[in-house]
DRENNU-605332 format. One record per residue (C-alpha): residue in three letters; x, y, z. Coordinates in steps of 0.5 Angstrom, whole numbers, plus 500, padded with zeros to 3 digits. Layout:
BEGIN
NODE resn  px  py  pz
NODE  Ala   X   Y   Z
...
***
This chain:
BEGIN
NODE resn  px  py  pz
NODE  Unk 541 558 479
NODE  Unk 546 558 474
NODE  Unk 553 562 476
NODE  Unk 555 567 473
NODE  Unk 563 568 472
NODE  Unk 567 574 472
NODE  Unk 568 579 466
NODE  Unk 568 584 462
NODE  Unk 562 589 459
NODE  Unk 564 592 452
NODE  Unk 564 599 456
NODE  Unk 570 597 461
NODE  Unk 566 596 467
NODE  Unk 568 590 470
NODE  Unk 564 585 473
NODE  Unk 564 580 480
NODE  Unk 562 573 480
NODE  Unk 555 572 481
NODE  Unk 549 568 482
NODE  Unk 543 568 478
NODE  Unk 535 566 478
NODE  Unk 532 563 472
NODE  Unk 526 567 470
NODE  Unk 520 566 473
NODE  Unk 524 561 479
NODE  Unk 524 567 484
NODE  Unk 516 566 484
NODE  Unk 515 560 483
NODE  Unk 520 559 489
NODE  Unk 517 564 493
NODE  Unk 508 561 492
NODE  Unk 512 554 494
NODE  Unk 515 557 501
NODE  Unk 508 560 503
NODE  Unk 505 552 502
NODE  Unk 511 551 506
NODE  Unk 510 555 511
NODE  Unk 503 554 512
NODE  Unk 503 546 512
NODE  Unk 507 548 518
NODE  Unk 503 553 520
NODE  Unk 497 549 520
NODE  Unk 498 542 520
NODE  Unk 504 542 527
NODE  Unk 499 541 533
NODE  Unk 501 536 538
NODE  Unk 497 530 543
NODE  Unk 498 534 548
NODE  Unk 493 539 546
NODE  Unk 489 535 544
NODE  Unk 489 532 552
NODE  Unk 489 538 555
NODE  Unk 496 539 556
NODE  Unk 498 533 559
NODE  Unk 501 528 553
NODE  Unk 498 521 554
NODE  Unk 501 515 557
NODE  Unk 499 507 555
NODE  Unk 498 503 561
NODE  Unk 495 496 560
NODE  Unk 497 490 565
NODE  Unk 496 483 561
NODE  Unk 492 479 562
NODE  Unk 486 485 562
NODE  Unk 480 483 567
NODE  Unk 475 486 567
NODE  Unk 472 489 573
NODE  Unk 465 489 573
NODE  Unk 466 481 572
NODE  Unk 467 476 578
NODE  Unk 471 471 578
NODE  Unk 468 466 579
NODE  Unk 462 466 574
NODE  Unk 462 460 571
NODE  Unk 465 460 563
NODE  Unk 461 462 557
NODE  Unk 457 456 554
NODE  Unk 462 453 546
NODE  Unk 455 454 542
NODE  Unk 453 447 540
NODE  Unk 450 445 534
NODE  Unk 442 446 533
NODE  Unk 442 440 528
NODE  Unk 439 434 530
NODE  Unk 438 430 523
NODE  Unk 445 429 518
NODE  Unk 446 435 512
NODE  Unk 448 431 506
NODE  Unk 453 435 501
NODE  Unk 452 432 493
NODE  Unk 458 429 491
NODE  Unk 460 430 485
NODE  Unk 459 425 479
NODE  Unk 465 420 478
NODE  Unk 469 423 472
NODE  Unk 469 418 466
NODE  Unk 476 415 464
NODE  Unk 480 420 459
NODE  Unk 479 416 452
NODE  Unk 486 413 450
NODE  Unk 489 415 443
NODE  Unk 488 410 438
NODE  Unk 494 414 434
NODE  Unk 502 414 435
NODE  Unk 506 420 432
NODE  Unk 508 421 428
NODE  Unk 503 420 422
NODE  Unk 506 416 416
NODE  Unk 502 418 410
NODE  Unk 505 413 405
NODE  Unk 503 408 409
NODE  Unk 495 410 408
NODE  Unk 496 409 402
NODE  Unk 493 416 400
NODE  Unk 497 417 395
NODE  Unk 499 425 395
***
């Protein structure tokens, strides 16, 4: 919103300083305000409304114990492997050693007798 400083019109009428909306800004601000109010109106719910007016409170005691399991029950069996024969996995073939270069660098072409 630009601010217009006080000025005198051509017919001599004094004009006080004021702020003026840019063209189209009033409509855009109205659309934005209506959208914001709609979001606040439709999207604002509390947790207490879904639980019948009482807000949920966590009530957890550790260690967690289940009521339907007797305390003197035997421990759960640990799974054991059911295969009685050894499983052999393919081993990769040994790699051949990389060949060592027989050329020493830099190559001296004059020593080769090429005559370039």
